[in-house]
N, C-alpha and C positions, 0 to 999 in steps of 0.2 A: 531442538529447533523445529519450528512450525513447518508443516508440509507445504511444499511449493504449490501454488494454485493451478499451475499449468505443467504438470510433470511430463506430459508427452511432447511439449514444445521446447525447441532450442531457441531461447530468447537471448539476444546479445544487444548491448547498448553502447551509445556514445554520449558522454557528457561534454558539452561544448565549453571548454575552459581556457581557450587560447586568447581571449580578448585582452586588449591593452588596459582596460579599466579607466579609460580617459575621463569619462563622466564622473567617476568616483574619486578622482584626485582631489585632495592630496592623500586620501586614505590608502590608495593603491601605489604610492610612490615607492614603498619598500615591501609591500605585501600584495601578492596577486589577489584579485577579487574572490576566487573560490576559497581562499583561506581566511577571509574576514571572519572574526569570531561572532557566532550567533548562539547565545545561551550556552556558552562554555565549550562549543565545538566549532570547527571550521564549517563555513557554509556548505562546502561540497560534501561533508559528512552526512548531512541531512538527506541529500539526493541519493548518495550511495546506499544508505540504509533502505530507502524506498525501492531502489532497483533490486537489492538483494531480497527484499520481502516478496517481490513479485516473481521471483524465481529466475532472475538473470543468471546465466551460467558464466558470463564474463562481461567485463565492461572496459571500454577504452576512454581515455581522456586525451583530447588534443591540447598541445602545450605551445606557448610562445613566451609571453611576458612573465618573467620570473618563474619559468616552468620548473626549474630545479627545486624550488621551495615546495611545489606541489608534490613532486615525486617523493621528497623527504617526508612529507606529512602523511601521504596516503600509503606508500609502500607498494609492494608487488601483489598484494591481495588485500581485500577488505572483508574481514570476518569470513574468510574462506572463499570469497569470490575473486578470481584472478583479475588483475588489472594490467592493461596494456597501455603504453604511452605512444602517442603519435606527435612527433616534433614537427613544427612548422617554422621554417626559416623565414618565410613570408606568410602572412595571414591568408588562408585559403577561402574563408567564408563558411557559412553554415552548410552549404552543399559541398563545397570543395573539400571540407574536412573529411568527407567520406572517401575521397579519392585514394589516399594512401592505405585505407583500411579494407581493401577488397578481399585480401586473404583472411583477415579477421572475421569478416561477415560471410565468408563463402558458404558455410554450412548452416547458417542461421535460418530458422523458420520465420522469425519476425525480428525487426530491428526497431529498437526504441532510441529516440534522440531527445535529449532534454537540455535545456539551457542551464549553464552553470552559474548564471547570475540571478537565478530565481529562488525564492524561498517559498516552499509549498509542501504540504503533506500530500504529495502527488497521488491521486486516485488511479494508480497505474493498473490495478486489477480490473477496475471498471473500464478503463480505456482499452485494455487488451480484449476483454470480453465483448465490448461493443464492436471492435474491429473484426473479431472472429465471427460475430453474428452476421455482419453485412459484407465483409471481405472486400472493401474498396481498396484502391491502391495505397491510400494513406488515411489515417484518422488523426485529427488534431484535437487536443484538449482546449476548450475555450472557457473563459470565466464569465459568469453572469454578474459577478460583483464588481469587476474592475471598471473604472470610469472610461467609457469609449472615447471621450474627448481628449484624454491624455495619451491614447494609443492609436491615433490616426483614424478613429471612427469605427473600428472593429471589422470583423469578417461577416459578410452577408451569408446567412444560413437559411435554408428552406425549413420553416418551422414544422412542417408535416413529416418530411423524410430525413432531416438532418444533413442533407447534402449541402456542400459549400457551393455558393453561386458566384462569389467574387471576394477578392481580398481588399478592395478599395471601393468605397461608395462612388457610384457613377452619377448620382442625381441627388437633389436636395431631400427627396422623400422616396423611400424604397417602395416597391410594389407590395401589395397585400400578401401576407404570408411569409415575408422575409424579415428575420430578426437579425440583430447585430450584436455579437459578443467579441470580447478581446481574446486573442490567442494567448494561452497561458503557458507556453514554453515547453510543451511535451507533444511528441508525435509518435505514432506507430507506423512503420513503413513496411511494405512488401519488399523482400529482397530483390525482386525483379526490377525495382526502380533503380537499382545501382547500374543497370544497363544504360541508363540515361547519361551516366558519367562518361561512357565511351563517346557519345555524341558530343559532349562538351569538350572532351579532349581533342576531338577531331577539329572542332571550331577553333580551339586555341592554337592547334598546329597550323591551320590556315592563316590565322592572324599573325603568328610569328613569322611565317614565310613571307607574308606581305611586308612586315616590318623590315625584314632583312633586305628585301628587294628595294624598299624605299630609302632606307638610311643605313643599313648595316648594323643597326643597334639591336641588342637583345631585348626581347619583350617578355616580361613576366606574365603569367596567367593572372587575369583579374580575379578577385575573390568572387566565388559563385554562391548565390543566395538560393536557399531552398524555395522560398516563395517566388521570387522573380524569375529564376532560371529553371525551375522544375514545376512548381504547382500551377502558376499562372498559364504557362504553355499547355499544361495538361487540361485545364479547364477550357482553354480555347479549342482544344481538339475534341471536347465532349467527353473526356474521361471523368471518372467519379472520385471525388474526395469527400470525406464526411467529417463532421465535428461531433464531439461529445461535450455537452454543456455541463458545467459543474458549478456549485456554489461553495466549494472548498476555498478557503482563504489562500490567495496567491498574491505574491508580491514580486514585482520586478525591481531588483535592487540596483537600478542603473544610475542612481544619483545619490549623493549624501542624504538628501531629505527623504528619499524613498527608502534608503537603508535604515535610517532612524525610525521611520514610521513602521516599516516591515518588522524590525526586531522588537519594537515596543508592542506591536500587535501579537507577535509570536509569544512574547513573555506572558501574556494573559492566559495562555493555555487553551484548552478546548472544553466544550460542554459546560457543566456546572462550575468548573474551575474559573471560567471567564468572569463569572459574577463576583468572585472572591479575590482573585489575584490581580494585583496592579503592578507589582515589582518582581524582578528576578535578580537574585544575588548569588554569585558563585560561592561555593563552600570555602574556598581559599581567600575570598575577599575579606577585608577587615574594615568595620565601621566603628568609629569612635562614638562616645556618648552624645546624645542629642542630635544625631543625624536624622534628617527628614527626607524620606524618599516618596515621590509622587509620580508614578508611572516612570520608573527608572530601571535600567539594566546595569548592573555592576559586574564586570567580567573578572575572571580569575586573577588573583594576585593584586587587584586594585586596592587602594587605601583611601578612605574618606575621613577627613579630619573632623575634630570636635565641632558640633553645632552647624555643620554644613547642610545646605538644602539642595537637593537634586530633583529637578522637575523635567519630565518628558525628555530625558537625556540618557546617553550611554557613556559609561566610563570603561574604556577598553583595557585589555590585558596589561597588567603591571603599571597602570597609571596611578598617580597620586593627586588627590584633591586636598589641599591644605585646609586647615581649620577656618571656620566662619566664611566659607565660600558659598556662592549661590549660582547654580547653573540652571538655565532654562533652554530647552530645545538646542542642546549642545551635544556634540560628539567629541569626547576627549580621546585622542589617539593613544596607541600603545606606548607605554614607558614615559608618557608626558608627566611632568611635575608642575602642577599649578601652584602659584604662590598663595600665601595666606590672604584671605579676604577677597578672592577673585570674584568678579561679577561679570558673567558671560551669558549672552543670549543670542541664539541663532548663529552659532559659529561651529566650525570644526577646528580643533586645536591639535597641531602636530609639531614634532621637532623640526627645527630649521633644516636639518639634513635630510628630511624625508622626501623632498622633491623640489620642483621648481616653485618659485614665488611669483605670483601674478600681480597685476596692477591693483586688483581688488583686495589683496591680502594685506594684513598688518603684521609687522614683525616687531616683537617685543622681547628683547634678550635672545634666548635660544628657542623661542616658540613662534610659530606662524598661526595667525588667526584668519581663517578663511570663511567668508559668508556661506551659510548653509543654503544650498540651492538644489 
């Protein structure tokens, strides 16, 4: 095993995995987002590998939607790295998720928090080194590649110092020296920031008392957001947050279209491989004669029938595409069986039992065809 890059540090991490996966429905109707297949492995596996490589001594995952499936897939350890689970009966938010983990992080020198719905070869070693060099309260990874228009305009960063100036653009044109990049789903936090949770708990207690006085109803704590409830108040107080800019490919898989594009991009590999590889086919997949693949991902156990053509599409675990079919920009869900000669473009295909059917969906037999969005 490779030597940990920070042997003197106790690094612990949280992978945010409790989301409902609402924007990824119907793919997440029966499968939680962290377990969606990405090149033969669950999405969360790619993040856990990066955390282990940077020397995390232990990792926690917060759980809610279909959380038991995640526990079954990940287990009590990941390649020797102990795994802790934090169950949320009600969603606590990105900051609130840290609340139940006070004991878990009590002796950590640094805390890593990463989004469980992102696909990235996280440059965590660079991120930690940058944080240790400057020692702000937190260092956020930002992407120079991600389109700012898709993610709220990006974070304002001082080009000279790397200090974060704002999380939302305040004017049509930024002052000279300010650049904007998109937050790429990974942070390094000083453990002292967990003290801020005590203040939030105090505010929640006051709010609950007021609710009881007003109507006698129980008031649940609102989900607490790292940006809104921690970082923005810190900037307002003049405290320091920094960003590390990266050109590493990062994908937020928050919608079916982004899932499709992110997986197809990952399938091309890195470096010289990107110039050669256009498709990825699992070893256990079976392709009949005359199958044409053009930027396609075929996951484990999938079957593609004679003479079919798959373009810019993903065929997920155990699905069958019958002969003479043509798919373009389509995601075929796990265990789906497409009929002979299917012609599908811009759709997600899932079993009828996989989740709710919306007004935009088409139901044909036992399959639901949902517009890719």
